[in-house]
C-alpha positions as CSV (number, residue, x, y, z in Angstrom):
1,M,0.0,0.0,0.0
2,I,1.3,3.4,-0.9
3,V,0.3,6.4,1.3
4,S,1.2,10.0,0.6
5,E,0.4,12.6,3.3
6,K,-0.3,16.3,2.8
7,K,-0.8,18.9,5.5
8,L,-3.6,21.3,4.6
9,E,-4.7,24.6,6.3
10,N,-6.8,24.6,9.4
11,A,-5.4,21.4,11.0
12,R,-6.6,19.3,8.1
13,I,-4.8,16.3,6.6
14,E,-5.1,14.8,3.1
15,L,-4.1,11.2,2.4
16,D,-3.8,9.7,-1.1
17,I,-3.9,5.9,-0.7
18,E,-3.2,3.3,-3.4
19,V,-4.0,-0.3,-2.7
20,P,-2.2,-2.8,-5.0
21,E,-4.0,-5.0,-7.4
22,A,-3.1,-8.2,-5.5
23,D,-4.8,-6.9,-2.3
24,V,-7.8,-5.9,-4.3
25,E,-8.0,-9.4,-5.8
26,K,-7.7,-11.0,-2.3
27,E,-10.6,-8.9,-1.0
28,Y,-12.8,-9.8,-4.0
29,E,-12.1,-13.5,-3.3
30,K,-13.2,-13.1,0.3
31,V,-16.4,-11.2,-0.6
32,F,-17.3,-13.7,-3.3
33,D,-16.6,-16.6,-1.0
34,N,-19.0,-15.2,1.6
35,I,-21.6,-14.6,-1.1
36,Q,-21.3,-18.1,-2.5
37,K,-21.8,-19.6,0.9
38,N,-25.0,-17.8,1.5
39,A,-26.5,-17.3,-2.0
40,K,-29.9,-18.8,-2.7
41,I,-30.6,-19.3,-6.4
42,D,-33.3,-21.5,-7.9
43,G,-31.9,-24.8,-9.2
44,F,-29.0,-24.8,-6.9
45,R,-28.5,-25.9,-3.2
46,K,-27.3,-23.2,-0.8
47,G,-23.5,-22.9,-1.1
48,K,-23.3,-24.9,-4.3
49,V,-23.9,-22.1,-6.9
50,P,-21.1,-22.1,-9.4
51,R,-18.5,-19.3,-9.0
52,E,-19.0,-17.8,-12.5
53,I,-22.8,-17.4,-11.8
54,I,-22.0,-15.7,-8.4
55,I,-19.6,-13.3,-10.1
56,K,-22.0,-12.4,-12.8
57,R,-25.1,-12.1,-10.6
58,F,-23.5,-10.2,-7.7
59,K,-20.7,-8.2,-9.2
60,G,-22.4,-4.8,-8.5
61,S,-22.9,-5.5,-4.8
62,A,-19.5,-7.1,-4.5
63,D,-17.8,-3.9,-5.9
64,V,-19.5,-1.8,-3.2
65,E,-18.6,-4.2,-0.4
66,V,-15.0,-4.7,-1.6
67,A,-14.5,-0.9,-1.8
68,E,-15.9,-0.3,1.7
69,N,-13.8,-3.1,3.2
70,I,-10.6,-1.9,1.5
71,V,-11.2,1.8,2.4
72,K,-11.9,0.9,6.1
73,A,-8.8,-1.3,6.5
74,A,-6.4,0.9,4.4
75,Y,-7.6,4.0,6.3
76,L,-6.8,2.4,9.7
77,D,-3.5,1.1,8.5
78,A,-2.5,4.5,7.1
79,L,-3.4,6.3,10.4
80,Q,-1.1,3.8,12.2
81,E,1.7,4.2,9.7
82,K,1.6,8.0,9.8
83,D,0.8,8.2,13.5
84,L,-2.3,10.4,12.9
85,R,-5.3,10.8,15.2
86,P,-8.4,12.2,13.4
87,I,-11.0,14.3,15.4
88,S,-13.6,14.4,12.6
89,E,-15.3,12.0,10.3
90,P,-13.2,11.3,7.1
91,D,-14.2,12.8,3.8
92,I,-13.6,10.0,1.3
93,K,-13.3,10.3,-2.5
94,F,-12.5,7.6,-5.0
95,D,-9.9,8.5,-7.7
96,N,-11.1,5.5,-9.8
97,N,-13.8,2.9,-9.8
98,I,-12.7,-0.3,-8.2
99,E,-11.7,-3.1,-10.6
100,R,-10.2,-6.6,-9.9
101,T,-7.4,-6.1,-12.4
102,K,-6.2,-2.6,-11.2
103,P,-4.8,-0.9,-8.1
104,F,-7.5,1.0,-6.2
105,K,-6.8,4.6,-5.4
106,F,-8.8,6.9,-3.1
107,N,-8.4,10.2,-1.2
108,I,-9.2,10.9,2.4
109,K,-9.4,14.2,4.3
110,F,-9.9,14.7,8.0
111,D,-9.3,17.1,10.8
112,I,-6.6,16.6,13.5
113,A,-6.3,18.2,16.9
114,P,-5.6,21.9,16.9
115,T,-2.2,23.3,17.7
116,V,-0.8,26.5,19.1
117,E,2.6,28.1,18.7
118,L,2.7,29.9,22.0
119,G,3.9,33.5,22.1
120,E,5.2,35.4,25.2
121,Y,2.9,34.9,28.2
122,K,5.0,36.5,31.0
123,K,5.9,40.1,31.7
124,I,3.0,41.3,29.6
125,S,2.1,45.0,30.3
126,V,-1.5,45.8,31.2
127,K,-3.4,48.5,33.0
128,E,-5.7,47.7,35.9
129,N,-8.5,49.8,37.2
130,E,-9.1,50.5,40.9
131,V,-12.5,51.3,42.2
132,K,-13.7,53.7,44.9
133,I,-16.9,52.6,46.6
134,D,-18.5,55.3,48.7
135,N,-21.7,55.9,50.6
136,S,-23.6,57.1,47.6
137,D,-23.2,53.6,45.9
138,I,-24.7,51.9,49.0
139,E,-27.6,54.4,49.3
140,R,-28.4,54.0,45.6
141,E,-28.6,50.3,46.0
142,L,-30.8,50.7,49.1
143,Q,-33.1,52.9,47.1
144,S,-33.3,50.1,44.4
145,L,-34.2,47.6,47.1
146,R,-36.9,49.9,48.4
147,E,-38.3,50.1,44.8
148,R,-38.2,46.4,44.5
149,Y,-40.2,46.0,47.7
150,A,-42.6,48.9,47.0
151,T,-46.3,48.6,47.0
152,V,-47.7,49.2,43.5
153,S,-51.2,50.7,43.0
154,R,-52.5,51.4,39.6
155,K,-53.6,55.0,38.9
156,E,-57.0,55.8,37.4
157,K,-57.1,55.9,33.6
158,G,-57.4,59.7,33.3
159,E,-54.6,60.5,35.7
160,P,-51.3,61.8,34.2
161,A,-47.9,60.2,34.8
162,E,-45.7,61.9,37.3
163,K,-42.1,61.6,38.4
164,G,-41.7,58.6,40.6
165,N,-44.5,56.6,38.9
166,Y,-44.0,53.1,37.6
167,V,-44.9,53.0,33.9
168,R,-45.3,50.3,31.3
169,A,-45.3,51.6,27.7
170,E,-44.9,50.4,24.1
171,I,-42.3,51.9,21.8
172,K,-42.0,51.3,18.1
173,R,-39.4,52.7,15.7
174,I,-41.2,54.4,12.9
175,D,-38.3,55.7,10.7
176,S,-36.6,52.4,9.7
177,T,-34.3,53.0,6.8
178,D,-34.3,49.3,5.8
179,K,-36.3,49.3,2.6
180,S,-36.3,45.5,2.5
181,E,-38.7,45.4,5.5
182,T,-42.2,44.9,4.1
183,S,-44.1,44.8,7.5
184,D,-44.1,47.2,10.4
185,P,-41.8,46.2,13.3
186,E,-43.5,44.8,16.4
187,P,-43.7,47.3,19.3
188,Q,-41.5,46.7,22.3
189,T,-42.7,46.9,25.9
190,I,-40.6,48.9,28.3
191,S,-41.0,49.3,32.1
192,L,-39.5,52.3,34.0
193,I,-39.7,54.4,37.1
194,L,-40.1,58.0,35.8
195,G,-37.1,60.2,36.6
196,K,-34.9,57.4,38.0
197,D,-32.4,57.1,35.1
198,K,-30.8,59.7,33.0
199,T,-29.6,57.9,29.9
200,E,-29.9,58.4,26.2
201,N,-32.6,55.7,26.1
202,D,-34.7,57.0,29.0
203,F,-38.2,58.1,28.0
204,S,-39.1,59.6,31.4
205,E,-39.3,63.2,30.2
206,D,-41.5,62.2,27.2
207,I,-43.9,60.2,29.4
208,I,-44.4,62.7,32.2
209,G,-47.9,64.2,31.7
210,M,-49.2,61.5,29.4
211,K,-52.1,59.3,30.4
212,V,-53.0,55.6,29.7
213,D,-53.6,55.0,26.0
214,D,-52.0,58.4,25.0
215,E,-49.6,58.2,22.0
216,K,-46.8,60.5,21.1
217,E,-44.0,60.7,18.5
218,V,-40.6,61.3,20.1
219,I,-37.1,61.8,18.7
220,K,-34.0,60.4,20.4
221,K,-30.4,61.4,19.4
222,Y,-27.8,58.7,20.3
223,P,-24.1,59.4,20.7
224,K,-21.6,57.8,18.3
225,D,-20.3,55.5,21.0
226,Y,-23.8,54.3,22.0
227,S,-23.7,50.6,23.0
228,V,-26.4,49.5,20.6
229,K,-24.7,49.5,17.2
230,E,-27.9,50.0,15.2
231,L,-28.7,53.3,17.1
232,A,-25.2,54.7,17.5
233,G,-24.8,58.2,16.1
234,Q,-28.4,58.3,14.8
235,K,-31.5,60.5,15.3
236,V,-34.3,58.0,15.7
237,R,-38.1,58.6,15.7
238,F,-40.3,56.4,17.9
239,L,-44.0,56.1,18.5
240,L,-44.7,55.9,22.2
241,K,-47.9,54.6,23.8
242,V,-48.6,54.4,27.6
243,I,-50.1,51.1,28.7
244,E,-50.1,51.4,32.5
245,I,-49.3,54.0,35.2
246,S,-48.9,53.1,38.8
247,N,-48.0,54.8,42.1
248,L,-45.1,53.3,44.1
249,T,-45.3,53.4,47.9
250,L,-41.8,52.8,49.1
251,P,-41.1,51.1,52.5
252,E,-39.5,53.2,55.2
253,L,-35.7,52.9,55.2
254,D,-35.4,51.6,58.8
255,D,-34.4,48.5,60.8
256,E,-37.7,46.8,60.1
257,F,-37.1,47.1,56.4
258,A,-33.6,45.6,57.0
259,K,-35.2,42.6,58.8
260,D,-37.6,42.1,55.8
261,L,-34.6,41.8,53.5
262,G,-33.2,38.7,55.2
263,N,-31.0,37.7,58.1
264,F,-30.2,41.3,59.2
265,S,-30.6,42.9,62.6
266,N,-30.6,46.5,61.5
267,L,-30.0,48.8,58.6
268,E,-26.3,49.1,59.3
269,D,-25.9,45.3,58.8
270,V,-27.4,45.7,55.3
271,R,-25.0,48.5,54.5
272,K,-22.0,46.4,55.6
273,K,-23.2,43.5,53.5
274,L,-23.8,45.6,50.4
275,K,-20.3,47.2,50.8
276,E,-18.8,43.7,51.1
277,D,-20.7,42.5,48.0
278,F,-19.7,45.5,46.0
279,E,-16.0,45.0,47.0
280,N,-16.1,41.4,45.9
281,F,-17.9,42.2,42.7
282,S,-15.4,44.9,41.9
283,K,-12.4,42.7,42.6
284,D,-13.8,39.9,40.4
285,K,-14.7,42.3,37.6
286,I,-11.4,44.1,37.6
287,K,-9.5,40.7,37.6
288,K,-11.7,39.5,34.7
289,L,-11.0,42.6,32.7
290,V,-7.3,42.3,33.2
291,N,-7.3,38.6,32.4
292,S,-9.2,39.2,29.2
293,E,-6.7,41.9,28.1
294,L,-3.8,39.6,29.0
295,M,-5.3,36.7,27.0
296,N,-6.0,38.9,24.0
297,K,-2.4,40.0,23.9
298,I,-1.2,36.4,24.2
299,I,-3.6,35.3,21.4
300,D,-2.2,38.1,19.2
301,N,1.3,36.9,19.8
302,S,0.6,33.2,19.2
303,K,-0.1,31.2,16.1
304,F,-2.9,28.7,15.8
305,D,-3.9,25.9,13.5
306,L,-7.6,25.3,14.2
307,P,-9.8,22.7,12.4
308,E,-13.1,24.0,11.1
309,S,-15.0,21.1,12.8
310,I,-13.9,22.3,16.3
311,I,-14.9,25.9,15.5
312,K,-18.3,24.7,14.3
313,S,-18.8,22.6,17.4
314,E,-18.1,25.5,19.7
315,M,-20.4,27.8,17.7
316,E,-23.1,25.2,18.2
317,S,-22.5,25.1,21.9
318,I,-22.6,28.9,22.1
319,T,-25.9,29.0,20.2
320,A,-27.4,26.3,22.4
321,R,-26.5,28.4,25.5
322,F,-28.0,31.5,23.9
323,E,-31.2,29.6,23.1
324,S,-31.4,28.2,26.6
325,G,-30.9,31.7,28.1
326,M,-33.6,33.1,25.9
327,G,-36.0,30.2,26.9
328,L,-36.0,28.8,23.4
329,Q,-36.1,25.2,22.3
330,S,-33.2,23.7,20.4
331,G,-33.3,25.3,16.9
332,G,-35.4,28.2,18.1
333,I,-32.8,30.7,17.0
334,N,-34.1,30.2,13.5
335,E,-37.4,31.8,14.5
336,L,-35.5,34.9,15.6
337,F,-33.7,35.0,12.2
338,T,-37.0,34.6,10.4
339,S,-38.8,37.3,12.4
340,G,-36.0,39.7,11.9
341,A,-35.3,40.0,15.6
342,L,-31.8,38.9,14.9
343,K,-29.7,39.3,11.8
344,K,-28.4,35.9,10.9
345,D,-25.1,37.0,9.3
346,E,-24.2,39.3,12.2
347,F,-25.1,36.8,14.8
348,L,-23.1,34.0,13.2
349,A,-20.1,36.3,12.7
350,K,-20.3,37.3,16.3
351,I,-20.5,33.8,17.8
352,R,-17.7,32.6,15.4
353,E,-15.4,35.3,16.8
354,E,-16.4,34.2,20.3
355,A,-15.9,30.5,19.5
356,L,-12.4,31.3,18.1
357,K,-11.4,33.2,21.3
358,N,-12.7,30.4,23.5
359,I,-10.8,27.8,21.6
360,Q,-7.6,29.9,21.4
361,A,-7.7,30.8,25.1
362,T,-8.2,27.1,26.1
363,L,-5.3,26.0,23.9
364,I,-3.0,28.7,25.4
365,L,-3.9,27.7,29.0
366,V,-3.4,24.0,28.3
367,E,0.0,24.7,26.7
368,I,1.1,26.9,29.6
369,A,0.0,24.2,32.1
370,K,2.2,21.7,30.2
371,I,5.2,24.0,30.0
372,E,5.0,25.0,33.6
373,N,4.1,21.5,34.7
374,L,1.1,22.7,36.6
375,K,-1.1,20.3,38.6
376,P,-4.8,20.7,39.8
377,S,-4.8,22.1,43.3
378,E,-6.2,19.5,45.8
379,E,-6.9,22.3,48.2
380,K,-9.0,24.2,45.6
381,Y,-10.8,21.0,44.7
382,K,-11.8,20.4,48.3
383,E,-13.0,24.1,48.5
384,I,-15.2,23.5,45.4
385,I,-16.7,20.3,46.9
386,A,-17.3,22.0,50.2
387,S,-19.0,25.0,48.6
388,Y,-21.2,22.8,46.4
389,S,-22.2,20.6,49.4
390,T,-23.4,23.7,51.2
391,K,-25.4,24.8,48.2
392,V,-27.2,21.5,47.6
393,N,-27.5,20.8,51.4
394,K,-25.6,17.5,51.2
395,T,-22.5,16.2,53.0
396,V,-19.1,16.3,51.3
397,D,-19.1,12.5,51.1
398,E,-22.4,12.5,49.4
399,V,-21.2,15.1,46.8
400,E,-18.0,13.2,46.2
401,K,-20.1,10.0,45.6
402,I,-22.3,11.9,43.1
403,I,-19.2,13.2,41.3
404,E,-17.8,9.7,41.1
405,Q,-21.0,8.3,39.7
406,N,-21.2,11.1,37.1
407,G,-17.6,10.8,36.2
408,T,-17.1,14.6,36.5
409,K,-14.1,14.8,38.7
410,E,-11.8,15.1,35.7
411,N,-13.8,18.0,34.4
412,I,-13.4,19.8,37.7
413,E,-9.7,19.1,37.8
414,N,-9.3,20.4,34.2
415,D,-11.0,23.6,35.1
416,L,-8.8,24.0,38.1
417,L,-5.7,23.4,35.9
418,L,-6.8,26.1,33.4
419,N,-7.5,28.5,36.3
420,S,-4.0,27.8,37.6
421,A,-2.5,28.7,34.2
422,A,-4.6,31.9,34.1
423,E,-3.4,32.8,37.6
424,L,0.2,32.3,36.5
425,I,-0.3,34.7,33.6
426,Y,-1.8,37.3,35.9
427,N,0.9,36.9,38.6
428,N,3.7,37.3,36.0
429,A,2.1,40.4,34.3
430,V,3.5,43.9,34.6
431,I,0.4,45.7,35.9
432,K,0.1,49.5,36.0
433,K,-2.6,50.7,38.4
434,L,-4.9,53.4,37.0
435,K,-6.7,56.2,38.8
436,A,-9.7,54.9,40.8
437,V,-13.1,55.0,39.1
438,S,-16.5,55.0,40.7
439,F,-18.5,51.9,41.2
440,E,-21.0,53.1,38.6
441,E,-18.2,53.6,36.0
442,L,-16.8,50.1,36.7
443,Q,-20.2,48.5,36.0
444,K,-20.2,50.1,32.6
445,L,-16.7,48.8,31.6
């Protein structure tokens, strides 16, 4: 057997395989032997049909079976000879039709595991934010909690909306520049407390004074750096309709309110807990922002050979998580494409970029773990088990038994290994501290 190997782009291998005439003949003999033993033809006993009749009658099916048998065996032999490990189904093409008197040639393509040529991952320069949490952040959150626990009473239909009211309204863009749209867009329902927010997308000032069922055309001008790409830098006309107006009666900000929130003795305990939560949130977010920038720099300095099959698989996983988060059944994303709620090309381009980053980051962390000879931390593993046992109200032994039954210990250890690699990158980075930002500013980063 002659095997020639060619390395293609995107971690793909091409094999040209030629099986000699003698091996083709041997396989034909085996196939015809088996057919002859089991053939039932009128006038002949089972297993006694003459060979020439078998060959004439069953040549077509024999050709197919011989080709399949030879391809399967030759493919496995070629993988062993070339020490290759496919990660995708092979794409097989025949160079010629199989014949007993000729060598049989065929072509196989398949993906192999992705590779990374790792760039520099130590001493990378990044900037890190600091955050200043002050009393105004705590009081703002307390106000939000009061609103969450407020008593809501609907206003009479003829009463106008006032600052502090809770309002539900419908908005519909009425200046769409997309001429391909043949039907009016569906209105969106928004809910807001009038006067609470001051953003480009706040309709409070437009709604104040309106009554239930009132309609009004409003114009919003969005800055060029607005977070919603379709609205950035545009002047947009909306049709606004009020559906419901309600008064909010907020609970008193006192120790009794603190007790209603949970296991708190007084309002000061709530303030302490909020500050602790904000500090933990800030620490985690800042670390994630820095780690993301570090990873992006390592990705830019590294080279990857990624098979399309892995990218496609990761895109499918991201889409499945998106559907689950949206409460959609599998494949429900297509409904959003059809309705125009999502633009298919933009969505696929976005998740492809996300899939690439996910795969590249994982390859980098795995490679660093190998180079640095990192091991999963037993202490961290025990911490995860203990934390999970508290959440599910089971003993540590019970949780470990569940993990053993599910076979998920290796997954946990792999995650710990990747976390260790990420921690190594962070600990070896050259970090420049920036001027402290407010908690509100940090949330927007």
